[in-house]
C-alpha positions, -999 to 999 in steps of 0.1 A, spaced: -826 -475 259 -810 -499 234 -788 -474 217 -770 -443 232 -767 -426 198 -793 -432 172 -795 -416 137 -824 -429 116 -828 -420 79 -810 -387 84 -806 -363 55 -787 -330 59 -778 -303 34 -758 -271 37 -774 -240 23 -754 -212 8 -775 -180 13 -749 -159 -5 -761 -171 -38 -793 -161 -55 -813 -182 -54 -796 -199 -23 -779 -232 -33 -783 -264 -14 -755 -291 -11 -767 -325 1 -742 -340 25 -760 -368 43 -783 -391 23 -807 -413 44 -780 -423 69 -789 -447 97 -763 -453 124 -767 -466 159 -741 -467 186 -744 -487 219 -734 -472 252 -698 -481 260 -689 -488 223 -657 -475 206 -667 -466 171 -643 -452 144 -658 -434 114 -638 -433 82 -643 -414 49 -624 -391 26 -628 -353 29 -663 -342 21 -679 -376 27 -701 -364 55 -685 -379 86 -679 -346 105 -714 -335 95 -728 -366 111 -708 -361 143 -722 -326 146 -757 -341 142 -751 -362 173 -740 -330 192 -771 -311 180 -748 -286 162 -765 -297 130 -802 -306 128 -813 -330 101 -835 -319 72 -853 -352 76 -850 -382 98 -844 -382 135 -813 -382 158 -815 -391 195 -788 -389 221 -794 -409 254 -831 -411 243 -833 -373 238 -843 -359 203 -819 -333 190 -848 -313 173 -863 -304 207 -846 -272 218 -852 -280 255 -829 -310 251 -799 -290 239 -781 -287 272 -787 -323 284 -776 -336 250 -743 -317 250 -738 -327 286 -742 -363 276 -722 -361 244 -692 -338 244 -673 -329 213 -636 -325 207 -625 -308 175 -594 -311 153 -577 -279 165 -574 -277 203 -566 -240 200 -602 -235 189 -615 -250 221 -592 -235 247 -605 -202 259 -586 -194 292 -550 -184 300 -546 -211 327 -552 -248 321 -574 -254 352 -595 -223 344 -601 -236 309 -613 -270 322 -636 -252 346 -650 -228 320 -681 -249 309 -689 -259 345 -690 -223 356 -714 -215 328 -735 -244 339 -737 -230 374 -720 -259 391 -711 -253 428 -674 -240 432 -665 -270 454 -678 -294 428 -660 -275 401 -627 -279 420 -633 -316 424 -643 -322 388 -614 -302 374 -588 -320 394 -603 -354 386 -605 -346 349 -569 -334 347 -557 -364 366 -576 -387 343 -559 -373 312 -525 -370 329 -524 -332 329 -528 -324 366 -492 -313 371 -498 -287 343 -529 -273 359 -513 -238 365 -495 -237 331 -505 -214 302 -521 -236 275 -502 -218 247 -470 -232 261 -481 -268 259 -474 -292 231 -502 -301 206 -509 -334 223 -510 -318 258 -534 -291 245 -557 -318 231 -557 -336 264 -567 -304 281 -596 -300 256 -606 -336 265 -604 -328 302 -627 -299 296 -653 -323 282 -647 -349 308 -654 -324 336 -689 -322 324 -693 -359 331 -705 -370 296 -713 -406 288 -701 -401 252 -673 -382 236 -673 -373 199 -638 -367 185 -635 -350 151 -600 -359 139 -584 -350 172 -549 -361 162 -548 -346 127 -526 -317 137 -503 -337 161 -470 -353 157 -467 -391 164 -460 -386 201 -490 -364 205 -512 -389 186 -501 -417 209 -508 -395 240 -543 -387 228 -551 -423 216 -539 -437 249 -563 -413 267 -592 -422 244 -587 -460 249 -584 -456 287 -616 -436 289 -635 -462 269 -621 -493 286 -617 -482 321 -645 -457 325 -670 -470 299 -672 -437 280 -688 -442 246 -663 -430 219 -670 -419 184 -637 -412 167 -634 -396 133 -600 -402 119 -579 -404 87 -553 -426 105 -561 -463 98 -539 -475 126 -561 -455 150 -593 -469 135 -579 -504 139 -580 -500 177 -618 -494 177 -645 -520 184 -663 -512 152 -657 -491 120 -682 -473 98 -671 -461 64 -691 -432 49 -688 -424 12 -708 -398 -6 -730 -391 24 -740 -427 27 -729 -456 49 -709 -479 27 -694 -504 52 -701 -513 89 -682 -540 108 -653 -549 129 -618 -535 120 -608 -570 107 -638 -573 85 -635 -537 71 -597 -537 65 -598 -572 49 -617 -554 20 -586 -538 7 -598 -533 -29 -630 -517 -18 -612 -493 5 -588 -483 -22 -616 -478 -47 -631 -451 -26 -598 -434 -19 -590 -448 16 -560 -467 29 -557 -496 52 -531 -501 80 -496 -504 67 -493 -540 80 -525 -549 62 -512 -534 30 -479 -553 34 -497 -587 39 -521 -579 11 -492 -574 -14 -474 -605 -2 -505 -625 -5 -510 -613 -41 -474 -623 -48 -483 -658 -38 -473 -660 -1 -497 -678 22 -508 -651 47 -541 -643 64 -562 -615 48 -573 -599 81 -541 -588 97 -544 -553 112 -517 -550 139 -479 -552 139 -480 -581 164 -502 -601 141 -481 -593 111 -448 -603 129 -464 -636 141 -477 -644 106 -444 -637 89 -425 -657 115 -448 -687 110 -445 -683 72 -407 -682 73 -406 -711 98 -428 -732 75 -407 -723 44 -375 -733 63 -388 -768 71 
């Protein structure tokens, strides 16, 4: 199996049955996207571009009008594959309150496992392991509604982890969080990818988060516009701005300085790279 996630020539439309005749809105237009096992992919696009719709195709929530989607070699249009697909590719949504169903943290993490008929002793082991992995074990007897947004999102991730997925699809998981909560969730995501080899697909509006991925795909108007490393994507500042997207703040700073005539690299995406480039520039000018 060369690719863990494989969408080939996928088209998808939403149908509004409330209208007469029913109206159809095309959201994905002949999209092909392949993700290798263990990869950390960030997906960018403005609201309505189709990025969340594509993620739901990989979780078999959406079935394409045409084209094929496979997850771990399993086609999503085969109903018998539904449970193994969702066991292999868990999904975390924007609002953790929509995923938390129990009144105690550990019971929430155990919920899906109980529905899957996992043995009680194995549930206990998996719940404890998942909560330790996301740093929430000490809160296992707490009420979820008393947790911070970042803690709730980590509990939601633990609930997915307990199912032992090889891939986690995250649909703007930090959109409703403060900076501290965003840092907590991103640290957890990177740890799962780098230490445990979990394939990550992160949909985000935060460019600094996307800059931490191995690869970025930009979707615009239901089509794949750009696909490459964070440096190659964010160096295309004008293209990003033309479709209504930003770049990391340090990339924007260096872009403006470069336009003003300062000799700076065009592919800076981290604060450390920016600080080093400015230091070298000032040192050179002081000679």
